[in-house]
C-alpha positions in Angstrom: -83.3 -10.3 31.9 -81.5 -13.3 30.5 -84.0 -13.6 27.6 -83.7 -9.9 26.9 -79.9 -10.0 26.7 -80.0 -13.0 24.5 -82.6 -11.4 22.2 -80.5 -8.2 21.9 -77.4 -10.2 21.2 -79.2 -12.1 18.4 -80.6 -8.9 16.9 -77.2 -7.2 16.9 -75.5 -10.3 15.4 -78.1 -10.6 12.6 -77.9 -6.8 11.8 -74.1 -6.8 11.5 -74.0 -10.1 9.5 -76.5 -8.6 7.0 -74.4 -5.5 6.5 -71.2 -7.5 6.0 -72.8 -10.0 3.6 -74.5 -7.3 1.4 -71.7 -4.7 1.4 -68.1 -5.4 0.3 -65.5 -3.9 2.7 -61.9 -4.1 3.7 -61.0 -6.7 6.3 -60.3 -4.1 8.9 -63.8 -2.7 8.7 -65.4 -6.1 8.8 -63.5 -7.1 11.9 -64.3 -3.8 13.5 -68.0 -4.3 13.0 -67.9 -7.8 14.3 -65.9 -6.8 17.3 -66.0 -3.4 18.9 -69.0 -2.0 17.2 -71.0 -5.1 18.0 -70.3 -4.5 21.7 -71.4 -0.9 21.3 -74.7 -1.9 19.7 -75.3 -4.5 22.5 -75.0 -1.8 25.1 -77.2 0.6 23.1 -79.8 -2.1 22.5 -79.9 -3.1 26.2 -80.0 0.4 27.5 -82.2 2.2 24.9 -83.9 -0.6 23.0 -83.4 -2.1 19.5 -85.4 0.5 17.6 -85.0 3.8 19.5 -83.2 6.8 18.3 -79.8 5.7 19.8 -80.2 2.3 18.0 -81.0 4.0 14.7 -78.0 6.2 15.2 -75.7 3.2 15.8 -77.0 1.6 12.6 -76.4 4.9 10.7 -72.9 5.2 12.0 -72.3 1.6 10.7 -73.8 2.5 7.3 -71.8 5.6 7.0 -68.6 3.8 7.9 -69.2 1.1 5.3 -70.1 3.7 2.7 -67.0 5.7 3.6 -64.6 2.9 2.6 -66.2 2.2 -0.8 -64.4 3.5 -4.0 -65.1 7.2 -4.6 -64.9 7.7 -8.4 -67.1 10.8 -8.5 -66.2 14.3 -7.3 -69.4 14.7 -5.4 -68.8 11.4 -3.6 -65.3 12.6 -2.5 -66.7 15.9 -1.4 -69.4 14.1 0.6 -66.8 11.8 2.2 -64.7 14.8 3.3 -67.7 16.4 4.9 -68.8 13.2 6.6 -65.5 12.1 8.1 -65.4 14.5 11.1 -68.9 13.6 12.2 -68.3 9.9 11.7 -65.0 9.9 13.7 -66.7 11.7 16.6 -69.5 9.1 16.7 -67.0 6.2 16.5 -64.9 7.7 19.3 -67.8 8.0 21.6 -68.9 4.5 20.9 -65.4 3.1 21.6 -65.0 5.1 24.8 -68.3 3.5 25.8 -66.8 0.0 25.7 -63.6 1.0 27.5 -61.2 1.8 24.6 -58.2 3.9 25.6 -57.6 7.1 23.6 -54.3 5.6 22.3 -56.2 2.6 20.9 -58.8 4.8 19.3 -56.2 7.0 17.6 -54.3 3.9 16.3 -57.6 2.6 14.7 -58.3 6.0 13.2 -54.9 6.1 11.6 -55.6 2.8 9.8 -59.1 4.1 8.9 -57.5 7.3 7.5 -55.3 5.3 5.1 -58.4 3.5 3.8 -60.2 6.8 3.2 -57.2 8.3 1.4 -57.1 5.2 -0.7 -60.8 5.6 -1.5 -60.4 9.2 -2.6 -57.2 8.6 -4.7 -58.0 5.3 -6.2 -60.9 6.3 -8.5 -62.9 3.6 -10.2 -61.3 0.8 -8.2 -63.6 -1.8 -6.9 -61.6 -2.6 -3.7 -60.5 -0.3 -1.0 -57.5 -0.2 1.2 -55.8 -3.6 1.1 -58.4 -4.8 -1.5 -59.5 -7.6 0.7 -63.2 -8.3 1.1 -63.7 -10.6 3.9 -66.3 -13.1 4.9 -64.4 -14.5 7.8 -66.4 -16.3 10.4 -67.3 -14.4 13.5 -65.0 -15.3 16.4 -66.6 -16.8 19.4 -67.0 -14.3 22.3 -67.5 -15.0 25.9 -71.2 -15.1 26.8 -72.5 -12.0 28.7 -74.5 -14.2 31.1 -73.9 -17.7 32.4 -76.7 -20.2 32.7 -78.9 -19.0 35.6 -80.6 -22.2 36.4 -78.2 -25.1 36.4 -80.1 -27.7 38.4 -83.7 -28.6 38.6 -83.7 -28.8 42.4 -82.7 -25.2 43.0 -86.2 -24.3 44.0 -86.3 -27.0 46.6 -83.0 -25.8 48.0 -84.3 -22.2 48.1 -87.4 -23.3 49.9 -85.3 -25.1 52.5 -83.2 -21.9 53.0 -86.3 -19.8 53.5 -87.5 -22.3 56.2 -84.2 -21.8 58.1 -85.0 -19.4 61.0 -81.4 -18.1 60.9 -81.9 -16.7 57.5 -85.0 -14.6 58.2 -83.5 -13.4 61.5 -80.5 -11.8 59.7 -80.6 -8.0 59.8 -79.8 -8.0 56.1 -82.7 -10.3 55.2 -85.2 -7.5 54.5 -82.5 -5.5 52.6 -81.7 -8.4 50.3 -85.3 -9.6 49.9 -86.5 -6.1 48.9 -83.5 -5.2 46.7 -84.8 -3.6 43.6 -83.5 -4.2 40.1 -80.8 -1.7 39.2 -79.4 -1.6 42.7 -75.6 -1.3 42.6 -73.7 -3.5 45.0 -70.0 -3.5 45.8 -68.4 -6.9 46.3 -65.0 -7.6 47.9 -62.9 -10.8 47.5 -59.3 -11.8 47.2 -59.2 -10.4 43.7 -60.2 -7.0 44.8 -63.4 -4.8 44.7 -66.0 -5.1 42.0 -69.2 -3.3 41.5 -72.3 -4.8 39.8 -75.9 -3.8 39.2 -78.7 -6.2 40.1 -80.0 -7.2 36.7 -82.1 -10.2 37.6 -83.4 -12.0 40.6 -85.5 -15.2 40.6 -88.2 -15.7 43.1 -88.3 -19.3 42.1 -84.6 -20.2 42.8 -83.7 -17.2 45.0 -80.7 -16.4 42.8 -79.4 -12.9 42.2 -77.4 -11.9 39.1 -75.2 -8.8 39.1 -73.7 -7.3 35.9 -70.7 -5.0 35.6 -70.6 -1.9 33.4 -69.9 -4.1 30.4 -72.9 -6.2 31.1 -70.9 -9.2 32.2 -71.7 -11.3 35.2 -69.6 -10.5 38.3 -71.8 -12.3 40.8 -74.5 -15.0 40.4 -75.4 -16.1 43.9 -78.3 -17.5 45.8 -80.0 -15.4 48.5 -78.3 -17.4 51.3 -74.8 -16.7 50.0 -75.6 -13.1 49.3 -76.8 -12.6 52.9 -73.5 -14.1 54.2 -71.5 -11.7 52.1 -73.4 -8.7 53.6 -73.0 -10.1 57.1 -69.3 -10.6 56.7 -68.8 -7.2 55.1 -68.0 -8.7 51.7 -70.9 -6.9 50.1 -72.5 -3.5 50.5 -75.0 -1.4 48.6 -73.6 1.5 46.7 -76.0 4.5 47.0 -74.4 6.8 44.5 -74.8 6.0 40.8 -71.4 5.1 39.3 -69.9 7.7 37.0 -69.7 5.2 34.1 -73.5 4.5 34.4 -74.1 8.2 34.0 -71.6 8.3 31.2 -73.5 5.6 29.3 -76.6 7.8 29.3 -74.6 10.8 28.1 -73.1 8.9 25.2 -76.4 7.4 24.2 -78.1 10.7 24.3 -75.3 12.1 22.1 -75.6 9.3 19.6 -79.3 10.1 19.2 -78.2 13.4 17.6 -76.3 11.5 14.9 -78.6 12.6 12.1 -78.4 14.8 9.0 -78.3 15.0 5.3 -74.7 13.7 5.0 -75.5 10.3 6.4 -76.3 7.4 4.1 -78.4 4.3 4.3 -77.1 1.0 3.0 -79.0 -2.2 2.0 -80.0 -4.4 5.0 
């Protein structure tokens, strides 16, 4: 799981960097692609693969957005832009909702984008859109989606010692934890409140379990022994129903797969 997430992160970063380097754009758009849209593409890549219909749709949305903020000196370009904008805004809204943007935040961004589009339509034959700033600013560091899973070389030895402990195998939760399937949602409770995470990775070598939240960030990275204790003390429980957000992700991705048509454009990679 760790390798897959790192691979997807790398693919997304390279794809966006190529688009930014090969296509001039206002600073607002460059920052949007390197920020929110990168997070959207990570989720799409992890959920649907870097190459499926949803992935291609996410790329196409990015291409259309970049094209939409280029100068529009020809009448047919301006007509094409006006036809594209409603479809583009719908796709952008769904992507932003996917990563937790509030409607007010989305509308605020759309107002800024609207100013750029108006500028593109009205400023014929100009080579720069909106504020005229084409940026090549360095990507800001983001918090890693996963921490290092194996931190010490002796974790396997510690795990084997735990398995040899009779108290561990006698726990009524031992078979539950041992047979827990990937994708199982578990609710954790601590002093900070209640958190839900999906089992994304478990290591038979170290006995470690990694749970990710709906934004694919680690909320629990614990060895089997500690996980058993949390179940025994009522600090953890399996959630049988599929969380609403998890279903919503599938809905948005399926919707993004429909983002096709003659009005979309393809930019240089």
